[in-house]
MIMITOR-592993 format. One record per atom (N, C-alpha, C, O, CB): residue in three letters; atom name; y, z, x. Coordinates in Angstrom, 3 decimals. Glycine has a CB too. Layout:
<atoms>
<atom type="ALA" atom="CA" y="Y" z="Z" x="X"/>
...
</atoms>
This chain:
<atoms>
<atom type="UNK" atom="N" y="4.243" z="22.169" x="4.539"/>
<atom type="UNK" atom="CA" y="5.121" z="21.993" x="3.405"/>
<atom type="UNK" atom="C" y="4.532" z="20.967" x="2.441"/>
<atom type="UNK" atom="O" y="4.032" z="19.929" x="2.874"/>
<atom type="UNK" atom="CB" y="6.517" z="21.565" x="3.868"/>
<atom type="UNK" atom="N" y="4.582" z="21.238" x="1.176"/>
<atom type="UNK" atom="CA" y="4.052" z="20.311" x="0.181"/>
<atom type="UNK" atom="C" y="5.150" z="19.389" x="-0.326"/>
<atom type="UNK" atom="O" y="6.336" z="19.711" x="-0.264"/>
<atom type="UNK" atom="CB" y="3.417" z="21.076" x="-0.989"/>
<atom type="UNK" atom="N" y="4.728" z="18.236" x="-0.829"/>
<atom type="UNK" atom="CA" y="5.683" z="17.283" x="-1.389"/>
<atom type="UNK" atom="C" y="6.058" z="17.704" x="-2.798"/>
<atom type="UNK" atom="O" y="5.185" z="17.857" x="-3.652"/>
<atom type="UNK" atom="CB" y="5.103" z="15.853" x="-1.389"/>
<atom type="UNK" atom="N" y="7.312" z="17.887" x="-3.044"/>
<atom type="UNK" atom="CA" y="7.785" z="18.252" x="-4.373"/>
<atom type="UNK" atom="C" y="8.344" z="17.027" x="-5.083"/>
<atom type="UNK" atom="O" y="8.672" z="17.100" x="-6.267"/>
<atom type="UNK" atom="CB" y="8.851" z="19.360" x="-4.287"/>
<atom type="UNK" atom="N" y="8.457" z="15.918" x="-4.390"/>
<atom type="UNK" atom="CA" y="9.061" z="14.730" x="-4.974"/>
<atom type="UNK" atom="C" y="8.241" z="14.163" x="-6.119"/>
<atom type="UNK" atom="O" y="8.798" z="13.471" x="-6.971"/>
<atom type="UNK" atom="CB" y="9.248" z="13.679" x="-3.920"/>
<atom type="UNK" atom="N" y="6.946" z="14.425" x="-6.176"/>
<atom type="UNK" atom="CA" y="6.092" z="13.914" x="-7.243"/>
<atom type="UNK" atom="C" y="6.145" z="14.775" x="-8.504"/>
<atom type="UNK" atom="O" y="5.457" z="14.479" x="-9.481"/>
<atom type="UNK" atom="CB" y="4.667" z="13.818" x="-6.755"/>
<atom type="UNK" atom="N" y="6.934" z="15.813" x="-8.495"/>
<atom type="UNK" atom="CA" y="6.999" z="16.726" x="-9.630"/>
<atom type="UNK" atom="C" y="8.103" z="16.289" x="-10.585"/>
<atom type="UNK" atom="O" y="9.282" z="16.271" x="-10.233"/>
<atom type="UNK" atom="CB" y="7.238" z="18.175" x="-9.154"/>
<atom type="UNK" atom="N" y="7.695" z="15.937" x="-11.794"/>
<atom type="UNK" atom="CA" y="8.669" z="15.575" x="-12.814"/>
<atom type="UNK" atom="C" y="8.741" z="16.692" x="-13.847"/>
<atom type="UNK" atom="O" y="7.947" z="17.632" x="-13.819"/>
<atom type="UNK" atom="CB" y="8.302" z="14.222" x="-13.485"/>
<atom type="UNK" atom="N" y="9.686" z="16.578" x="-14.742"/>
<atom type="UNK" atom="CA" y="9.842" z="17.604" x="-15.771"/>
<atom type="UNK" atom="C" y="8.604" z="17.672" x="-16.656"/>
<atom type="UNK" atom="O" y="8.146" z="18.760" x="-17.006"/>
<atom type="UNK" atom="CB" y="11.089" z="17.328" x="-16.623"/>
<atom type="UNK" atom="N" y="8.058" z="16.506" x="-17.020"/>
<atom type="UNK" atom="CA" y="6.873" z="16.500" x="-17.888"/>
<atom type="UNK" atom="C" y="5.651" z="17.071" x="-17.162"/>
<atom type="UNK" atom="O" y="4.846" z="17.778" x="-17.769"/>
<atom type="UNK" atom="CB" y="6.574" z="15.069" x="-18.375"/>
<atom type="UNK" atom="N" y="5.508" z="16.769" x="-15.866"/>
<atom type="UNK" atom="CA" y="4.385" z="17.327" x="-15.107"/>
<atom type="UNK" atom="C" y="4.543" z="18.839" x="-14.938"/>
<atom type="UNK" atom="O" y="3.557" z="19.575" x="-14.949"/>
<atom type="UNK" atom="CB" y="4.275" z="16.646" x="-13.728"/>
<atom type="UNK" atom="N" y="5.792" z="19.298" x="-14.780"/>
<atom type="UNK" atom="CA" y="6.054" z="20.724" x="-14.657"/>
<atom type="UNK" atom="C" y="5.640" z="21.457" x="-15.927"/>
<atom type="UNK" atom="O" y="4.937" z="22.466" x="-15.870"/>
<atom type="UNK" atom="CB" y="7.535" z="20.974" x="-14.355"/>
<atom type="UNK" atom="N" y="6.084" z="20.939" x="-17.084"/>
<atom type="UNK" atom="CA" y="5.741" z="21.591" x="-18.352"/>
<atom type="UNK" atom="C" y="4.240" z="21.545" x="-18.611"/>
<atom type="UNK" atom="O" y="3.666" z="22.509" x="-19.117"/>
<atom type="UNK" atom="CB" y="6.490" z="20.928" x="-19.511"/>
<atom type="UNK" atom="N" y="3.605" z="20.433" x="-18.268"/>
<atom type="UNK" atom="CA" y="2.154" z="20.329" x="-18.435"/>
<atom type="UNK" atom="C" y="1.448" z="21.358" x="-17.545"/>
<atom type="UNK" atom="O" y="0.449" z="21.955" x="-17.948"/>
<atom type="UNK" atom="CB" y="1.666" z="18.893" x="-18.097"/>
<atom type="UNK" atom="N" y="1.972" z="21.557" x="-16.343"/>
<atom type="UNK" atom="CA" y="1.412" z="22.549" x="-15.428"/>
<atom type="UNK" atom="C" y="1.593" z="23.971" x="-15.921"/>
<atom type="UNK" atom="O" y="0.748" z="24.833" x="-15.681"/>
<atom type="UNK" atom="CB" y="2.038" z="22.408" x="-14.073"/>
<atom type="UNK" atom="N" y="2.695" z="24.212" x="-16.609"/>
<atom type="UNK" atom="CA" y="2.920" z="25.544" x="-17.171"/>
<atom type="UNK" atom="C" y="1.953" z="25.811" x="-18.320"/>
<atom type="UNK" atom="O" y="1.538" z="26.951" x="-18.531"/>
<atom type="UNK" atom="CB" y="4.375" z="25.689" x="-17.655"/>
<atom type="UNK" atom="N" y="1.592" z="24.766" x="-19.062"/>
<atom type="UNK" atom="CA" y="0.670" z="24.926" x="-20.179"/>
<atom type="UNK" atom="C" y="-0.776" z="25.022" x="-19.701"/>
<atom type="UNK" atom="O" y="-1.556" z="25.825" x="-20.213"/>
<atom type="UNK" atom="CB" y="0.821" z="23.768" x="-21.154"/>
<atom type="UNK" atom="N" y="-1.127" z="24.195" x="-18.715"/>
<atom type="UNK" atom="CA" y="-2.501" z="24.194" x="-18.228"/>
<atom type="UNK" atom="C" y="-2.540" z="23.789" x="-16.754"/>
<atom type="UNK" atom="O" y="-2.524" z="22.597" x="-16.449"/>
<atom type="UNK" atom="CB" y="-3.374" z="23.242" x="-19.073"/>
<atom type="UNK" atom="N" y="-2.589" z="24.747" x="-15.841"/>
<atom type="UNK" atom="CA" y="-2.634" z="24.426" x="-14.411"/>
<atom type="UNK" atom="C" y="-3.863" z="23.601" x="-14.029"/>
<atom type="UNK" atom="O" y="-3.812" z="22.826" x="-13.074"/>
<atom type="UNK" atom="CB" y="-2.612" z="25.704" x="-13.598"/>
<atom type="UNK" atom="N" y="-4.948" z="23.756" x="-14.752"/>
<atom type="UNK" atom="CA" y="-6.172" z="23.009" x="-14.430"/>
<atom type="UNK" atom="C" y="-5.976" z="21.512" x="-14.653"/>
<atom type="UNK" atom="O" y="-6.427" z="20.704" x="-13.841"/>
<atom type="UNK" atom="CB" y="-7.349" z="23.518" x="-15.280"/>
<atom type="UNK" atom="N" y="-5.315" z="21.135" x="-15.738"/>
<atom type="UNK" atom="CA" y="-5.065" z="19.719" x="-16.011"/>
<atom type="UNK" atom="C" y="-4.186" z="19.125" x="-14.920"/>
<atom type="UNK" atom="O" y="-4.431" z="18.006" x="-14.469"/>
<atom type="UNK" atom="CB" y="-4.403" z="19.536" x="-17.394"/>
<atom type="UNK" atom="N" y="-3.174" z="19.856" x="-14.496"/>
<atom type="UNK" atom="CA" y="-2.297" z="19.378" x="-13.429"/>
<atom type="UNK" atom="C" y="-3.076" z="19.187" x="-12.139"/>
<atom type="UNK" atom="O" y="-2.873" z="18.197" x="-11.436"/>
<atom type="UNK" atom="CB" y="-1.137" z="20.354" x="-13.205"/>
<atom type="UNK" atom="N" y="-3.965" z="20.119" x="-11.819"/>
<atom type="UNK" atom="CA" y="-4.777" z="20.002" x="-10.606"/>
<atom type="UNK" atom="C" y="-5.696" z="18.791" x="-10.693"/>
<atom type="UNK" atom="O" y="-5.817" z="18.034" x="-9.729"/>
<atom type="UNK" atom="CB" y="-5.604" z="21.281" x="-10.381"/>
<atom type="UNK" atom="N" y="-6.340" z="18.603" x="-11.834"/>
<atom type="UNK" atom="CA" y="-7.241" z="17.465" x="-11.993"/>
<atom type="UNK" atom="C" y="-6.502" z="16.136" x="-11.894"/>
<atom type="UNK" atom="O" y="-7.011" z="15.194" x="-11.287"/>
<atom type="UNK" atom="CB" y="-7.963" z="17.554" x="-13.326"/>
<atom type="UNK" atom="N" y="-5.317" z="16.045" x="-12.476"/>
<atom type="UNK" atom="CA" y="-4.542" z="14.811" x="-12.397"/>
<atom type="UNK" atom="C" y="-4.133" z="14.500" x="-10.966"/>
<atom type="UNK" atom="O" y="-4.055" z="13.333" x="-10.581"/>
<atom type="UNK" atom="CB" y="-3.309" z="14.906" x="-13.281"/>
<atom type="UNK" atom="N" y="-3.873" z="15.528" x="-10.181"/>
<atom type="UNK" atom="CA" y="-3.419" z="15.310" x="-8.814"/>
<atom type="UNK" atom="C" y="-4.578" z="15.006" x="-7.864"/>
<atom type="UNK" atom="O" y="-4.484" z="14.083" x="-7.054"/>
<atom type="UNK" atom="CB" y="-2.656" z="16.526" x="-8.325"/>
<atom type="UNK" atom="N" y="-5.656" z="15.762" x="-7.952"/>
<atom type="UNK" atom="CA" y="-6.739" z="15.635" x="-6.988"/>
<atom type="UNK" atom="C" y="-7.874" z="14.727" x="-7.430"/>
<atom type="UNK" atom="O" y="-8.619" z="14.232" x="-6.584"/>
<atom type="UNK" atom="CB" y="-7.284" z="16.970" x="-6.690"/>
<atom type="UNK" atom="N" y="-8.027" z="14.494" x="-8.711"/>
<atom type="UNK" atom="CA" y="-9.090" z="13.630" x="-9.204"/>
<atom type="UNK" atom="C" y="-8.557" z="12.660" x="-10.245"/>
<atom type="UNK" atom="O" y="-8.940" z="12.730" x="-11.413"/>
<atom type="UNK" atom="CB" y="-10.227" z="14.462" x="-9.790"/>
<atom type="UNK" atom="N" y="-7.670" z="11.748" x="-9.828"/>
<atom type="UNK" atom="CA" y="-7.122" z="10.810" x="-10.812"/>
<atom type="UNK" atom="C" y="-8.191" z="9.825" x="-11.278"/>
<atom type="UNK" atom="O" y="-9.016" z="9.363" x="-10.490"/>
<atom type="UNK" atom="CB" y="-5.924" z="10.048" x="-10.221"/>
<atom type="UNK" atom="N" y="-8.159" z="9.517" x="-12.560"/>
<atom type="UNK" atom="CA" y="-9.104" z="8.556" x="-13.116"/>
<atom type="UNK" atom="C" y="-8.575" z="7.151" x="-12.886"/>
<atom type="UNK" atom="O" y="-7.365" z="6.921" x="-12.897"/>
<atom type="UNK" atom="CB" y="-9.344" z="8.816" x="-14.626"/>
<atom type="UNK" atom="N" y="-9.485" z="6.220" x="-12.679"/>
<atom type="UNK" atom="CA" y="-9.078" z="4.836" x="-12.556"/>
<atom type="UNK" atom="C" y="-8.762" z="4.318" x="-13.947"/>
<atom type="UNK" atom="O" y="-9.566" z="4.442" x="-14.871"/>
<atom type="UNK" atom="CB" y="-10.175" z="3.977" x="-11.866"/>
<atom type="UNK" atom="N" y="-7.588" z="3.740" x="-14.079"/>
<atom type="UNK" atom="CA" y="-7.184" z="3.222" x="-15.376"/>
<atom type="UNK" atom="C" y="-7.681" z="1.798" x="-15.519"/>
<atom type="UNK" atom="O" y="-7.517" z="0.973" x="-14.620"/>
<atom type="UNK" atom="CB" y="-5.653" z="3.288" x="-15.550"/>
<atom type="UNK" atom="N" y="-8.288" z="1.526" x="-16.654"/>
<atom type="UNK" atom="CA" y="-8.778" z="0.181" x="-16.915"/>
<atom type="UNK" atom="C" y="-8.065" z="-0.376" x="-18.130"/>
<atom type="UNK" atom="O" y="-7.638" z="0.362" x="-19.018"/>
<atom type="UNK" atom="CB" y="-10.309" z="0.174" x="-17.124"/>
<atom type="UNK" atom="N" y="-7.948" z="-1.676" x="-18.148"/>
<atom type="UNK" atom="CA" y="-7.325" z="-2.336" x="-19.294"/>
<atom type="UNK" atom="C" y="-8.294" z="-2.330" x="-20.463"/>
<atom type="UNK" atom="O" y="-9.485" z="-2.594" x="-20.298"/>
<atom type="UNK" atom="CB" y="-6.901" z="-3.785" x="-18.942"/>
<atom type="UNK" atom="N" y="-7.782" z="-2.032" x="-21.626"/>
<atom type="UNK" atom="CA" y="-8.617" z="-2.038" x="-22.823"/>
<atom type="UNK" atom="C" y="-8.889" z="-3.466" x="-23.259"/>
<atom type="UNK" atom="O" y="-10.005" z="-3.804" x="-23.654"/>
<atom type="UNK" atom="CB" y="-7.949" z="-1.246" x="-23.961"/>
<atom type="UNK" atom="N" y="-7.868" z="-4.298" x="-23.184"/>
<atom type="UNK" atom="CA" y="-8.031" z="-5.684" x="-23.591"/>
<atom type="UNK" atom="C" y="-8.424" z="-6.541" x="-22.382"/>
<atom type="UNK" atom="O" y="-7.844" z="-6.398" x="-21.306"/>
<atom type="UNK" atom="CB" y="-6.732" z="-6.217" x="-24.241"/>
<atom type="UNK" atom="N" y="-9.393" z="-7.418" x="-22.557"/>
<atom type="UNK" atom="CA" y="-9.769" z="-8.284" x="-21.428"/>
<atom type="UNK" atom="C" y="-8.675" z="-9.318" x="-21.150"/>
<atom type="UNK" atom="O" y="-7.905" z="-9.676" x="-22.041"/>
<atom type="UNK" atom="CB" y="-11.113" z="-8.997" x="-21.714"/>
<atom type="UNK" atom="N" y="-8.619" z="-9.779" x="-19.936"/>
<atom type="UNK" atom="CA" y="-7.623" z="-10.776" x="-19.593"/>
<atom type="UNK" atom="C" y="-7.988" z="-12.111" x="-20.239"/>
<atom type="UNK" atom="O" y="-9.156" z="-12.498" x="-20.261"/>
<atom type="UNK" atom="CB" y="-7.503" z="-10.923" x="-18.063"/>
<atom type="UNK" atom="N" y="-7.004" z="-12.796" x="-20.752"/>
<atom type="UNK" atom="CA" y="-7.228" z="-14.083" x="-21.391"/>
<atom type="UNK" atom="C" y="-7.048" z="-15.188" x="-20.361"/>
<atom type="UNK" atom="O" y="-6.042" z="-15.234" x="-19.653"/>
<atom type="UNK" atom="CB" y="-6.268" z="-14.283" x="-22.590"/>
<atom type="UNK" atom="N" y="-8.013" z="-16.059" x="-20.286"/>
<atom type="UNK" atom="CA" y="-7.939" z="-17.180" x="-19.368"/>
<atom type="UNK" atom="C" y="-7.658" z="-18.424" x="-20.180"/>
<atom type="UNK" atom="O" y="-8.444" z="-18.795" x="-21.051"/>
<atom type="UNK" atom="CB" y="-9.245" z="-17.329" x="-18.538"/>
<atom type="UNK" atom="N" y="-6.536" z="-19.073" x="-19.897"/>
<atom type="UNK" atom="CA" y="-6.162" z="-20.279" x="-20.646"/>
<atom type="UNK" atom="C" y="-6.441" z="-21.502" x="-19.824"/>
<atom type="UNK" atom="O" y="-6.195" z="-22.620" x="-20.277"/>
<atom type="UNK" atom="CB" y="-4.688" z="-20.246" x="-21.054"/>
</atoms>
């Protein structure tokens, strides 16, 4: 049985538009990096 709890309305609609994008987001998530560097005071 697969987990359906991670499915939101926006992810569902995105999957209906492009199943490949949904698959990539689930199986190959990109590491998010901060655009702005941390400020050291």
